[in-house]
N, C-alpha and C positions, 0 to 999 in steps of 0.2 A: 306527396303532400300529406297523406294520412299518417305517416310515421311521425312527422313533425308535430302534428296537432295532437297525437296521442300522448306525447310527452307531458307529464304533469297531471294526467287524468285522475291519478290516485291521490292528489294532494289539494283537493278543493278546499278553499278557505271556509266554506259553509259548514265544514265538519271539524271544528276545532275543539269541541267539548261535548260532554254528556254521554257519548256512546260507551266510554270506558267504565261506566257504572256496573256493567255486567261482565265480570272477568271471563266467564265461559265464552260469551260471544266474542270478546276481544281475542281470545286464544284461537277460536275458529277463524276469525278474520285474518289474523296474522299468518296462520297456516295457509289459508286461501291465497293471500297475497304472495306467499312464497311459491305456491303452485303456479300462479300467474307468471312469476319471474322465470319459472322453468318451462313455461308454455304448456303446462298440463291443464288446459283450459276446462276440459270436461270435469275434472276433479274439483277445480276451483269453483265452477258453477254449482256443483253439488253442495259445497260448504257455504257459499253465499246464500243459496236457497234455504239451507238449514237455519241460518241466522235470520233471514227474512221471515220464515214461518214462526220462529221463536219470538221474534220481536213484534210481529203483527203490524209493522209500520205505524205504530201508534204515536211515535214522536218523530220530529224532523231528523234527529240524529240517526234514526234507524234507516234512513234512506241511503246511507253511504254504501252498504252492501248491494242494494238494488242497482245503484249506479255502476259499481264495480262489476256486477254480474252482466250489465249491458255491455261493458267493455269486453268481458270474456266472451259473450255471445258474438260480438262483432269480430273478435280475434279468431273465432273458430268458424266464421261464415254462417252463423245462424241469424239471418237478417230480421225475420219477423219477431222472434223473441227479443232481440236487441231493441227494436222499435217499441215493442210493448213496454219494456222496462223504462226506456228513456222518456216515453210519453207519460208515464206515471210520475217520473221524477221532475220533469220540467214545470208543471203547475205548482209544485211545492217550492221550487227554486228558480223562478222566472229570470233572475239576474245571472244565471250561470251560462255564460257564452260557450264554455267547454261542452256542455250537454247539447247545445244547438249544433255545434260542430260535429259532435259524435253522430247525432242523428242524420245530419247532412251527409256524412261519410257513408252511412248505411244506405241512404237514398241514392247515393252515387252508384253503389254496388248494384242497386235495383234498377238503375238507369231511369230514375224518376226525377226528371229535371225540374219540374214545377215545385215539388215539395223540397227538393234540395235547395232551390233558390230561396224559398221562404225561410228556411233555417239559416242559410248563409247570410241573408239580409238581416235577420234578427241578431246573429252573432256579430255582424259588422257594427250594428248600432250599439250593442252592449260593450264591444271591445274598443270603441272609439276610432274605428277606421283602420284596422290592421291591413298593411299592404298585401299580405298573402291572401286575406279574405277578399280584398278588392280584386285581386287577380282571378281568384276562384269565381267571384260573381261575374266578372267580365267574360270569362270563358263560358259560363252558363248562358249569359245573354247572347253570346255568339251562337251557341247551339239553338237558341230560340229565334235567331235571326233578328234580334233587336240590336242592330249594329251601332246605331248612334248612342244608345245607352252604354254599350260595351266600350265605345271610344271614350266616353266620359270617364269610365273607371280606369282604363289604361293610361289616359292622360294624367289622372290623379296620381297613379303609381309613378309615372315618369317624373313627376315633380318631386317625389320623395326619394327615389333611388334611380341610379343609372343602370339599365339592364337591357341588353340587346334583344332578349326574348320578348320583353314588354313592347319594345319598338316594333318587333315583327308582328306581334298581336295587333298593334295599331295598324300596321301596314295591311294586314289581311282584312281588318274591319273596314278600312277605307276602300280597299279593292272591292269589297262586297257591296258597297254603295256606289261603286263606279266613280270614285274620286281617285283616279290613278296618280295624279300629281302628288297628292297628299300621301298616298301609299309609298311612292318613290322617295319622298322626303324622309319618311319613317325608316325605310330600308337604308338610306344613306346614314341616318343617325345610328342605326344598329351597327353598321360597319365602322363608324367613327368610335363607337364604344368598344368594339371587339373586331379587329381587323381580320381575325381568323374564324369569324362566325359564318359557317357555310350556308345556312338557310337564307341569309340576307342576300348573298350573291346569286343563289339559285332563283329566288323569287324576284330579285332585281332584274335578272335576265328575262324571266317570264313576263314581268310587267312591261319592260322595254320592248319585248317582242310584240306584245299587244298594241303598243303605241307605234309599231312599225319603225322603231328606231333600232335598226339591226346592228349598226356599229356599236352602239352602247350596250345592246343586249349581249353581243359577242364578248365585250370586255368583262361583263359580269360573269358570264357562263364559263369563260376560260379560267377565272379564279375559282369558281365553284367546282370545276373539274380537277383543278390542281389540289384542292382540299379533299375532294372525294372522287377519285377516278372511276369508281364503280357506279356513279349516279347516271343511270341510263336515260332518265328523263332530261337531265341537263344536257346530255350528249345529243338527244333528239332535238332539243331547242337550239343547240349550237348548229346542228345540221340545217335546220330551217333558216337560221340567220345567215349561214354561209351561202346557201343556194339563192336566197333573196338578194344577197350582195354579189350575185353572179360568180361566186367561187364554187361552181358546181362540183368539181372533182373532190375538193375537201369536204364539202357539205354532204355529198352522196356517200362518202366513206363513213361519215358520222351516222347518217340515217340508216345505212346498211347495218352497221354494228348495233345500233339501237334496236332495229327491227329484229335481228337475230338474237338479241339479248332479251326480247320479250315485249318491246314497246310496239304494240300492234298498230298504233296510230301512224307510225312511220311509213306504213305500206302505201298510203295514198300519195305521200310526198315522193316516195321512190318511183311510183308509176308516173307521176307528173314531171319530175325533174331528172330522174336518174336512169331511165331505161337505156338511153343511148350511152350515157357516160359510163355505166358499169358493164357494158357489153364486152 
């Protein structure tokens, strides 16, 4: 996501005039921008810093190098200096949603969900409801276990665009509030949008297993395994479905393979159902 949002960070509309009055600063900035393009971030930071010190940030136009330096700090993984620069920039340009996105990206690297959410919500309001930002906010709300609010965001996105991943996000949110039927509806919608979307079949199988609908679970899991034969968790769930359907020999083979592949949870099922079968 961060690569998409970084596009255009150097072309903010708030900086269309005034700065070019000092040719020396303009030359330094052009050189720094070139260094950014070459990913020579440390050298770019040094030049942006030179401009910032020379200008003293006395006019709004002078804040452009400060913003670009924040991008450079972000690009080189210097999170606190990036936050410091953006936090100086935002009060001067409160309508810049790009700045809010940039700071949210830094907070994401710092695993600071609360501050990330504050900036994403501000960017959403300023951008007019960008679907990518809605998706981002929805994922943050999921992290905070605010599942119903997350559902609202994912449903809004689903009204704007067809996306199986969004439907799976909805499915997981519904599952988290124990609304299994709604979760399964979302799974089926994801499959309708993309018949080869593996996660939908895997989680569809898991949800059906929880509902003790073993026949339907098996249908989902068979497709999941055709799409990803190395999915040992799906193999484990398939083994459970099979033994519950009294197809112990097939089920125990699946459970045995899953166990030796590293799925420790299969051990209890092997003991319960398969001791005699695998003798």
